[in-house]
Structures are given as C-alpha cells and as structure tokens.
C-alpha positions in Angstrom: 0.7 -1.8 13.9 2.0 -2.5 10.5 0.2 -6.7 9.7 1.1 -8.7 7.3 -1.9 -10.7 5.4 -1.5 -14.2 3.3 -3.4 -14.1 -0.1 -5.6 -17.2 -0.4 -4.3 -19.2 -3.6 -5.9 -19.5 -6.4 -5.8 -23.8 -6.2 -2.3 -25.9 -8.2 -1.4 -22.8 -10.6 0.5 -23.7 -13.4 1.8 -20.9 -15.2 1.6 -17.0 -14.5 1.8 -14.6 -17.1 2.2 -10.8 -16.8 1.1 -7.7 -19.0 1.9 -4.4 -18.2 1.5 -3.0 -21.2 -0.5 -5.3 -24.2 -0.9 -5.3 -27.4 -2.5 -6.9 -30.5 0.7 -9.2 -30.3 1.2 -10.7 -27.3 -2.3 -12.9 -27.6 -3.2 -15.1 -30.8 -5.6 -17.5 -31.6 -4.2 -19.7 -34.2 -4.5 -23.1 -35.4 -7.1 -23.8 -33.4 -4.5 -22.2 -30.6 -3.9 -20.2 -27.4 -0.9 -17.8 -27.3 -0.7 -15.0 -24.6 3.7 -13.8 -24.0 4.7 -12.4 -21.2 6.0 -8.3 -20.9 9.4 -9.4 -22.6 7.5 -11.4 -25.6 8.2 -14.6 -25.0 5.1 -17.3 -24.8 3.9 -17.6 -21.6 0.9 -19.8 -22.3 -0.2 -22.0 -24.8 -2.9 -24.4 -24.6 -5.5 -25.9 -27.0 -8.9 -24.6 -27.5 -9.9 -28.1 -27.2 -8.4 -28.4 -23.9 -10.3 -25.2 -23.0 -12.4 -26.4 -20.0 -13.7 -23.2 -17.8 -11.9 -19.6 -16.4 -13.2 -16.4 -15.2 -12.3 -13.2 -16.1 -12.4 -10.3 -13.1 -11.7 -6.8 -13.5 -9.6 -4.7 -10.5 -10.5 -4.4 -7.7 -8.7 -3.5 -4.5 -12.0 -5.2 -2.7 -14.4 -3.3 0.3 -13.1 -4.0 3.9 -15.2 -6.1 6.2 -18.0 -4.2 9.1 -20.0 -5.7 10.9 -22.7 -4.2 12.8 -23.1 -6.5 16.3 -26.5 -5.2 18.2 -26.2 -6.0 22.3 -29.7 -5.1 23.0 -30.2 -8.5 23.5 -27.6 -10.0 25.9 -28.4 -10.3 29.6 -27.1 -7.8 31.6 -26.2 -9.2 34.8 -24.3 -7.2 37.2 -20.0 -8.4 38.5 -20.0 -10.6 35.4 -17.5 -11.5 32.3 -18.9 -10.6 28.7 -16.4 -11.6 26.2 -15.7 -11.2 22.3 -14.1 -13.1 19.6 -13.0 -10.9 16.4 -11.1 -13.4 13.4 -9.9 -13.4 10.2 -9.0 -16.0 7.7 -5.8 -14.1 5.8 -3.9 -12.4 9.0 -0.1 -13.6 9.2 0.7 -13.5 13.2 3.5 -13.7 14.2 5.2 -17.4 13.3 3.3 -16.7 10.1 1.2 -19.0 9.2 -2.3 -18.1 8.2 -5.7 -20.1 7.8 -5.0 -22.1 4.8 -2.1 -22.8 6.3 -3.3 -25.0 8.9 -0.7 -23.1 11.4 -2.3 -20.7 14.2 -4.3 -16.8 13.1 -4.4 -13.8 14.5 -8.3 -14.6 16.8 -8.5 -11.6 19.4 -10.5 -12.2 22.2 -11.3 -9.5 24.5 -13.1 -10.2 28.1 -14.7 -7.2 29.5 -16.8 -7.1 33.3 -19.8 -5.2 33.9 -20.6 -3.2 37.6 -22.8 -3.4 40.0 -24.9 -1.5 38.0 -24.6 -3.0 34.9 -26.0 -1.5 30.9 -26.1 -2.2 27.5 -24.1 0.8 27.0 -21.3 0.3 29.6 -20.7 -3.1 28.2 -20.4 -1.8 24.9 -18.7 1.6 25.4 -15.8 -1.9 27.5 -16.1 -4.2 24.0 -14.4 -0.4 22.0 -12.2 0.6 24.9 -10.9 -2.9 25.1 -9.6 -3.1 21.2 -9.1 0.2 20.8 -6.2 -0.1 24.3 -5.2 -3.3 21.7 -2.2 -2.4 19.8 -3.0 -6.5 18.0 -6.2 -5.9 16.4 -6.5 -5.3 12.4 -10.3 -3.7 12.9 -11.5 -0.6 14.8 -14.4 -0.7 17.0 -16.8 2.5 17.3 -19.6 2.8 19.6 -22.9 5.0 20.1 -24.8 4.8 23.9 -28.4 4.6 23.4 -28.4 2.5 20.0 -26.4 -0.5 21.4 -24.5 -1.0 18.8 -20.9 -2.3 18.2 -19.9 -1.8 14.9 -15.9 -3.8 14.8 -14.6 -2.6 11.0 -11.3 -4.2 9.0 -8.7 -1.5 9.7 -8.1 -3.5 5.7 -9.9 -5.5 3.0 -6.8 -7.8 2.6 -8.3 -9.7 5.7 -10.8 -10.6 4.8 -14.0 -11.1 6.2 -14.6 -11.1 9.6 -15.8 -13.2 11.5 -17.4 -12.8 15.6 -18.4 -14.4 18.4 -20.5 -12.2 20.5 -21.6 -12.7 23.8 -25.0 -14.5 23.9 -28.3 -13.0 22.3 -26.2 -10.9 20.3 -26.4 -10.5 16.9 -24.8 -10.0 13.9 -25.5 -8.0 10.6 -22.7 -6.1 7.9 -22.5 -3.0 8.1 -20.6 -3.2 4.5 -20.7 -6.2 3.6 -16.5 -7.4 2.9 -16.1 -7.7 -1.2 -12.5 -9.4 -1.8 -9.0 -7.5 -2.9 -8.5 -8.6 -6.7 -5.7 -8.0 -8.7 -3.4 -6.8 -5.9 0.2 -5.8 -6.1 0.5 -8.2 -3.6 -1.3 -11.0 -5.0 0.9 -10.7 -8.3 3.1 -11.0 -6.1 2.5 -13.6 -4.2 2.5 -16.2 -7.4 6.4 -15.0 -7.2 6.4 -12.8 -9.8 9.2 -10.0 -9.5 9.1 -7.3 -7.3 9.9 -5.1 -11.2 7.5 -6.4 -12.8 3.8 -6.5 -10.3 3.3 -2.5 -10.5 0.6 -1.0 -7.9 -1.8 0.0 -10.0 -2.6 -3.2 -10.4 -4.5 -5.8 -13.0 -7.3 -7.4 -14.5 -7.0 -11.4 -14.5 -8.1 -14.5 -16.1 -8.0 -17.6 -14.1 -8.1 -19.8 -16.7 -8.7 -24.0 -15.9 -7.5 -26.7 -19.0 -5.9 -29.5 -19.5 -2.1 -30.5 -19.6 -0.3 -33.2 -21.0 2.9 -34.0 -18.4 4.7 -37.2 -18.4 3.5 -40.0 -17.0 6.5 -42.7 -14.3 3.7 -45.4 -15.5 4.9 -46.1 -18.6 7.2 -45.0 -20.4 7.4 -42.3 -22.6 3.1 -41.9 -21.5 1.4 -38.3 -20.5 -1.4 -38.1 -18.3 -4.3 -35.6 -19.6 -4.4 -33.1 -16.0 -5.9 -30.3 -14.9 -4.2 -27.1 -14.3 -4.4 -23.6 -13.1 -3.3 -20.5 -15.4 -3.5 -16.7 -15.1 -3.2 -14.1 -16.3 -3.0 -10.1 -15.4 -2.8 -7.1 -17.4 -1.9 -3.6 -16.3 -6.2 -2.1 -15.4 -5.1 1.4 -16.7 -2.6 0.0 -19.8 -4.4 1.6 -22.8 -4.1 -1.6 -24.3 -5.8 -3.7 -21.4 -9.4 -3.4 -23.3 -8.5 -4.8 -26.1 -6.5 -7.9 -24.4 -9.8 -7.9 -22.1 -12.2 -8.4 -25.1 -9.7 -10.8 -27.6 -8.9 -12.9 -24.5 -12.7 -14.0 -23.3 -13.8 -14.0 -27.3 -11.0 -16.9 -27.0 -12.4 -18.7 -24.6 -15.9 -18.0 -24.5 -15.0 -19.1 -29.0 -16.9 -16.0 -29.8 -13.7 -15.4 -31.6 -13.9 -14.5 -35.5 -13.3 -16.0 -38.0 -14.4 -19.4 -36.2 -11.5 -20.1 -38.8 -8.7 -19.9 -36.7 -10.1 -22.7 -33.9 -9.7 -25.3 -36.4 -6.5 -27.1 -37.9 -3.8 -28.5 -36.7 -2.6 -27.1 -33.3 1.7 -28.5 -32.9 1.3 -31.1 -29.8 
C-alpha cells in the first residue's frame, strides 16, 4: 500500500525561493540589503541586513527511517491474556486528509493479540509480528527473533516521522536506528506551493531565514507594523554553483562577508 505524508510546516512562511542553477548573479549584498533571486532571475527575497534575526542552514538529507526495539522480557506472561501494542507516527495522513499537526485524526495502528494456555514471550512476540505483517495499513515493518525477546519495528519511510509506540506493561523501548528528519526533499518544497516544474527530485540545501518585515497596518492610516517573518531559500544540492552560493549567503547572514562596506549605506525602504 502507498502511504501519504504531510510535512510539518516551518512556522508562517513569507517567501520561498528555489534555485536549481544558482549563479553568482543570483545573490547579492549591496548598501546593506541582501537580495536573492529566483530561478527566473526575479528578486525573490529582499531584506535589509539590519532586519535579520536568525538563520539556519541545513544540507539536503533524504532522512533515516526510525527503528525501535521493543524488549518484551519484562512483561508479565499470563495464559489466555490479551496484549496490546499501539504504533503512531506524526506525519502519516489518514483517509480524511489530516495529520497530527492539523489537529485531525491521524493514522494510529493498534494490535491486540491473545496468548494461549502455554504462554511464552516468544509466542507473544511472534504474534505481534504476524499481526503487523497482516495489516495492509501498517506504515512500518516488524521483525522478531525467538530467544531475543526483541520486537523490532521499523518505519517504511523517514517521511513518517519518529515512531511513537505504546507497548505492553513491563516492556522497554530503545532506538535501534535513530530517526533523522528529511530536509530539502522534493516533497517538502512542493508542500510550500512551488510548481512541480520547478521542484526537482534531486533535493535541496535549505536556509531558514528569520527577519523583520514591515507590513501595512489598518490601526492608523499609512502606518506600518514591524513583524517577524520567515523566508526559505532552497538551493539544488547537486548543482555546480550551490557550494559557492551556500557559502556566500551564509557570509551575508552571519556578518562575515567582505568587504564590510557592503553592509553599510542607505538601503531603499
């Protein structure tokens, strides 16, 4: 079964800039103003250096699916007893189109199995694995090896997010493989309304730039309010000019760009 995932959005985003072929002419710092162009050469992000608040730069990663070892050694083994296991993930979209971040119902998978009259931990572990294997709605897989007491649950995709597991009383949980969130994937870029003709599968290095923005206010005629804003810049990770672009934009944002005179002047308001 194919699963759909809804990505957590990065706050209230003001602008999203995508560059598939970044060149030195696509970014500039002049008279205290940072300008980053889009793929068509139009000014996409224009912000005064004095209005920068913070930034984060993260290279593209496809992410690492989360895997959790559920150790059943400590459970109380009772004949003819029902044992329950629940698995959830925050980014899986259910039939109604909602994910956890929307407040809608999301995909929770619950497995109830019964022990027999000669119950053992291995029997219970095998039963949970069989139940997960038989579930077409499971966005994770399970393995269990007799004698280890460990039921390993692995997400099918890093896009699902970190697994959250409610295991039977007495069981313990530990990461078998730590979750690494995807960054700069094609799906992430598309989620911000970028055209499929622009967002490419190769993935993107990403900047999150927090800055002040002047916005018209209706409180007083002609007044402007200063509000915090977030802008995203995506640079195609395997493009020839991306390394230079990332370095130059980082220098603009952290104040290490030279000559220092470019930070000075009288920027247009």
